[in-house]
N, C-alpha and C positions, 0 to 999 in steps of 0.2 A: 811858344819858347824856342829860341835859337839853340840847337844842340851844341854848336860851337862855343856858347858863352861859358857854359859850366866846364867844358873840356879846357878851355883857355885858361881858366882860372886855376885849374889843377896844375896845368903845366907851367904857368907863369909864376903865380903867387907861392904854391907849395913846393915847387921842386927847385927851380932855379939852379945854381951852380952847385948847390949841395948834393944833387943827385948824380952828377957827373961821374964820380968815382964808381957808382954802382950800374952803370949803363953796359959796362963791358963783361958782365958776368956770365957764367955758364947758364946753359939752359938744356932741357932734355931733347931727345931727337923728335923731330917733326914740330918743335915749338916755333912759332905760335900757332894755335889752331888756324887752319885756313878754311874758309867757306867752300863748301862742295867736297871736303876731304872728311875721312874720318878723323874724329878727336884723337890726339896722340895719347897713347896709354902707357908710356915708358915711365912716366913718375909715378911716385908713391906719396900718398898724403896723409896727414894726421887731422881727424875732425875735432869738434870742440869737446867731445867726451873722451878723447884720447885713443880713439881707434884707428888703427892703420888701414889704408884701402887704397885701391886703384878706381879711376872713375868708371872703368868698364863694369864694375859691379851694378851700375845703375843701367846697363844696356836693357832696352825694352820699354823705357820710360822716356817721356820727353823732358829734357833737361834745359833749364834757365841757368846759364852760367854767367856770373858776374865777376869781374876782375877788380880787386880792391887795392887801393893804397890807403892804409888807415887814416892818414892826415889829410886825404882828399876831401874837401867840402862837399863835392857831389856825391861821393861814395857814402859819406855820412848821411846826406840827406836821402838818397835812395835806401839806405837801411832803416830809416825811420826816425831821424834825428829831430825832425820838427815836431813829432809826437812824444819821443822819449828822452830827447835831450841831446846835447853833443856828447860824443865820447871823449873823455878827459878834456873837455872844454874847447875842443877844436872848432875852429870856423866851420859853418854850415851853409851851403849854397841856399840863399834865400829865393823863394818862389819854386823850389823843387821839392816834390813830395816823395813819398816811399813808392818803390817799385810795386809793393803789395797793393797800394791804392790805385796805381796806374794800371795794373794787370787787367782787372775786369772791365775797364773803361774801354780799353783798346782791344780786346780780345773777345768782344761780344758776349760779355758776362761770365766769362771762366774766372775762376778764383785761383790764386797761387797756391792755395792749399788742396787743390783738387789732387785726389790720390794717383792720378795719372801723370802728374808733374813732379819733378824733383828740383828744388830751387838750391843753387850751389854758389857760394860765394868763395873765391880763391884769393886768400891774402897774399900779395906778392911784396909789400913793404909794409914795415911797422911805423909807428908814430915817428921814429927818427930815420926813416927812409933805410933802415937795416933789414936784413932777412927776418921775417916773422918767425915766432916760436909758437909751439902748441898752447902754451899759456895764453898767447894774444888771442889765439882763436876761441879759447874758453871765455876770456874776459869780453871779447867783442860779442860774441854769441849771447852772453848774459846780459849784457847792457841793452842789446836790440831785441832780446827774447826771441831768438832763433834757436829752434829745437829740432833736433833730429827725429824725435816722435811725430813731428809734423813734416818730415822730409824736407827740412830746412838745414843744410849743411855748411859750416864754416870750415873750410880747410886750409891748412898750411902745407906747403911742399916740404918733403923730407929734405931736399937739397935747395940750395940757394938758387932761386929762379930769377934773381934780379938781372936784367939785361935790357938792351935796346929793345928788344922785341917785346919783353914785359911791360916796359914803360909805355910803349905805343898803344897797349891795351886799355890803359886806365884813363878815364872811368869808361866802362863799357860792358856790354852784354853780348852773349852769343846763345844762339838757340840750337840746340842738338837734338835730332830727332831719334825714334825708337832704334834705328839701326846704327846709332853712335855717329851720324854724319852731322857735320856743321851745316845747318840750313840757313841761317842767317847771321850777319856780322855787323853789330853797331858798336865798334870799338875804334879807339884812336883819335888821331886829331881829325882826320876827314873819313868819318865811318862810311862804309860801302853801303849799308842800309840804314834808314832812319829808324829809330827806336819805336816812334809812336805810329808811323805810317806803314812801316814794313814788318819789322821783327815780331811786334806783340800781334798784330792782326794774323801772322802767320802762325804764331803759337796756337792761336784760337782755332785755326783751320786744321793743324796736323794732329792736335790732341782729338778733336771730334771725328 
């Protein structure tokens, strides 16, 4: 599968001119997270259970961070729409399975629910390309059965994070190591690292 296919479909079909007013919004210091740098910890988030937090609370774990536009067909597919159905009838990227199913295949058998790993989805755009609200995190998590009890967090930034930098992250993933450093970056139109050949295999290596 060509990574650029699902990226381009998000950029073209789902964004278009409607996103242009949202590209110049504010972002927290150090945003976007950069490969080789510590993950920025200026922002505060609300999870699907209504709890406020900073991501540094997970320091010491390996983090798989996914950046989500809720109406992105690839984001819905990675979240499990092929099995659980589309969220609010949104188009779903055909041929793309959930990240949960890809994870053991490309990490050497490691499961995403391994207690050493925290899976984090950061919602950056809602279904209308507006700033998401805590209710969106709750509803999205409920639809895709993502639970904090399994270290699966759906987070909404407390501040509006819509910006060119955030737009460039979707759809995509970053791998953050136990020291809170971004080790691999598979985000944006032209990702630095391939998700299947680089990021996921590296996850298997650094967890073990």
